[in-house]
C-alpha positions in Angstrom: -0.3 14.6 10.4 -0.1 14.6 14.2 0.7 11.0 15.3 2.6 11.1 18.6 -0.3 11.1 20.9 -2.1 8.3 19.0 0.9 6.1 19.0 1.3 6.4 22.8 -1.5 3.8 22.6 0.8 1.3 20.8 -0.8 -2.1 20.7 1.6 -3.8 18.3 1.0 -5.7 15.0 0.4 -9.4 14.5 3.3 -11.2 12.8 2.6 -13.1 9.6 4.3 -14.2 6.4 2.5 -12.3 3.6 1.6 -14.2 0.4 2.8 -12.8 -2.9 -0.3 -11.1 -4.4 -0.7 -9.0 -7.6 -1.6 -5.3 -7.2 -5.3 -4.8 -6.8 -5.8 -8.1 -4.9 -7.0 -8.1 -1.3 -8.0 -11.7 -0.5 -10.9 -12.1 1.9 -12.4 -8.7 1.4 -14.8 -7.9 -1.4 -13.3 -4.9 -3.3 -16.6 -3.6 -4.7 -16.5 -1.7 -8.0 -13.5 0.3 -9.1 -14.7 3.9 -9.0 -11.4 5.8 -9.3 -7.9 5.0 -10.1 -4.5 6.5 -10.8 -2.2 4.1 -12.6 0.6 6.6 -13.3 0.6 5.5 -16.9 0.4 9.1 -18.2 1.8 12.5 -17.1 0.3 13.9 -13.9 -3.0 15.6 -14.6 -2.2 18.8 -12.7 -5.2 20.9 -11.9 -7.7 18.4 -13.4 -7.1 15.5 -11.1 -4.3 16.4 -8.8 -2.9 19.6 -7.1 0.8 19.6 -6.0 1.6 23.1 -4.9 -0.7 23.5 -1.9 -2.8 21.7 0.7 -5.0 23.0 3.5 -3.2 20.5 5.8 -0.2 22.8 5.7 -0.4 26.1 7.7 1.3 28.0 4.8 -0.3 25.9 2.1 2.9 25.3 0.1 5.3 24.7 3.1 5.0 23.4 6.6 7.2 24.2 9.7 4.7 22.4 11.9 4.5 18.8 12.9 8.2 18.3 12.7 8.4 18.6 8.9 10.8 20.3 6.5 8.5 20.3 3.5 8.3 22.9 0.7 6.0 21.7 -2.1 7.1 21.7 -5.7 5.0 19.8 -8.3 8.2 19.2 -10.3 9.2 16.8 -7.5 6.7 14.2 -8.8 7.6 12.6 -12.1 6.1 9.6 -14.0 8.0 7.0 -15.9 7.1 3.4 -16.9 3.9 3.4 -14.9 5.5 4.6 -11.7 5.3 8.0 -9.9 8.6 9.0 -8.2 8.6 11.6 -5.5 12.0 13.2 -5.1 13.1 15.4 -2.2 16.2 17.7 -2.3 17.4 20.6 -0.1 15.6 23.8 -1.1 18.0 26.5 0.1 15.3 28.4 1.9 14.7 28.5 5.7 11.3 27.7 7.3 9.7 29.9 9.9 11.1 27.6 12.6 14.6 28.3 11.5 15.2 24.9 9.9 16.3 24.3 6.3 13.5 23.5 3.9 13.5 20.5 1.6 11.7 20.8 -1.8 9.4 17.8 -2.1 6.3 16.3 -3.8 2.7 15.9 -2.8 -0.4 14.9 -4.6 -3.8 15.9 -3.4 -7.3 15.8 -4.9 -8.2 18.9 -2.8 -8.5 22.1 -5.0 -8.5 20.0 -8.2 -11.2 20.3 -10.8 -12.3 16.7 -10.2 -12.2 17.2 -6.4 -12.5 13.5 -5.8 -13.2 12.4 -2.2 -13.3 9.0 -0.6 -16.3 8.4 1.6 -17.6 5.9 4.2 -17.4 2.3 3.0 -14.7 2.9 0.3 -11.7 0.7 0.1 -8.4 2.3 -1.0 -5.4 0.5 -2.2 -1.9 1.6 -3.1 1.4 -0.2 -4.1 4.5 1.7 -3.0 8.2 1.1 -2.8 9.4 2.2 0.6 12.3 4.7 0.7 15.7 4.1 2.3 16.9 7.7 2.7 17.0 8.8 6.3 14.5 11.5 7.0 12.0 10.2 4.5 8.4 10.3 5.7 6.0 9.0 3.0 2.3 8.6 3.7 -1.1 8.1 2.2 -3.8 9.9 4.2 -7.1 11.9 4.0 -8.0 15.4 4.9 -10.9 17.8 4.8 -11.7 21.0 6.7 -8.9 20.6 9.2 -9.8 17.1 10.1 -11.2 13.8 8.7 -7.7 12.3 8.7 -7.1 8.6 8.3 -3.6 7.4 7.6 -3.4 4.4 5.4 0.3 4.3 6.3 3.2 6.4 7.5 6.8 5.1 7.2 10.2 6.1 8.6 13.3 4.2 7.5 14.8 4.4 11.0 12.0 1.9 11.9 12.7 -0.2 8.8 10.1 -2.9 9.3 7.2 -0.8 10.8 4.2 1.0 9.4 2.1 3.5 11.4 -1.6 3.0 10.9 -4.0 5.5 12.4 -7.6 6.8 12.5 -7.5 10.4 13.7 -11.3 10.7 13.3 -12.2 8.4 16.2 -8.8 8.0 17.8 -7.3 4.6 17.0 -3.8 3.5 16.0 -1.3 0.7 15.9 2.2 0.0 14.8 2.3 -2.9 12.3 5.7 -4.7 12.2 6.8 -7.4 9.7 10.4 -7.8 8.5 9.2 -9.9 5.5 6.7 -7.4 4.2 8.0 -4.0 5.3 11.6 -2.9 4.5 13.5 -0.1 2.7 13.4 -0.6 -1.0 10.6 -3.2 -0.9 7.4 -3.0 -2.8 4.3 -3.4 -0.5 0.5 -3.2 -1.2 -1.4 -1.4 1.4 -5.2 -1.1 1.7 -7.7 0.7 3.9 -11.4 0.2 4.2 -13.1 3.3 5.7 -15.9 1.5 7.6 -18.5 3.5 9.6 -17.9 1.5 12.7 -14.5 -0.1 11.9 -11.6 1.0 9.7 -9.6 -2.0 8.4 -6.0 -2.0 7.1 -4.5 -4.6 4.8 -0.8 -5.3 3.9 -0.1 -7.5 0.9 -3.7 -8.8 1.0 -3.9 -9.7 4.7 -5.9 -7.8 7.2 -3.5 -6.6 9.8 -5.6 -4.1 11.9 -9.2 -3.3 12.6 -9.8 -0.4 14.9 -13.5 -1.0 16.0 -14.1 2.8 16.0 -14.6 3.6 12.3 -15.2 7.0 10.7 -19.0 7.4 11.1 -21.7 7.2 8.4 -21.3 10.6 6.8 -17.5 10.9 6.6 -15.6 12.0 3.4 -12.2 13.4 2.7 -9.7 14.3 0.0 -6.7 12.1 -0.7 -3.1 13.1 0.0 -0.1 11.1 -1.2 3.2 12.6 -0.3 6.8 12.4 0.7 7.5 14.5 3.8 10.9 15.1 5.5 11.3 14.6 9.2 12.9 17.5 11.1 14.5 15.4 13.8 12.2 15.6 16.8 10.5 12.3 16.5 12.6 10.7 13.7 16.0 11.6 12.3 16.3 14.4 9.8 18.1 13.8 6.5 21.8 13.3 7.2 23.1 14.9 4.0 22.1 16.7 0.7 21.6 13.5 -1.4 18.1 13.3 -3.0 15.5 11.1 -1.2 13.0 9.2 -3.4 9.7 7.3 -2.9 7.9 5.3 -5.7 4.2 4.6 -6.2 2.8 2.1 -8.7 -0.9 2.8 -8.3 -3.7 4.2 -6.3 -7.2 2.7 -6.5 -10.6 3.3 -4.9 -13.3 0.6 -4.7 -16.9 1.4 -3.7 
């Protein structure tokens, strides 16, 4: 995910006090029909629904020295318990091609899976996540296909504890959304994105917080990626010690 150029266009986020809403509720926007969902109430369906050992978004498929990341993928870094998926990152012991130490971490993508699910223009995606506190954590929900088609529902860095990065790389639009009440390390937050042809919209805890007025076009589609990356220190601090870093996800749902 390349974000630095987009976020040079920072326009800020409107402040608000979010209401408490249950998962799956986005007031003011018709959700459509639920067409795909991952509730994490069963073990990960590796191969059938999800792939965790590779992504075409990484130059070496299972690890990535690019884009200021320390990632080395290991499906064992994603575990499920009590309806929550936990991504855990730990030092790997190997060295990346850029000379930096790799961290073993988790990623879920629908790319390469038997189901091969893709979101498309008009879909609304929603996830509920607990934001990590470990320095160097870089969780995100994003889309990818054929080297492009990227829309970031969110990216988060604990060194900016109250800020989410929201971006459309298809037609070049982005903002920082800041809210100390809704966004903080250790806090659960519900994030939604509607992939409109002419306007992508982002929702936080049920309130629309950004509309880009550029959209993704009428024929867009892409695979899902949900992951915990690790920053290498160029744009955000790298991990400051060997302690594990975790990121929790309650659900991922797609309405059409």
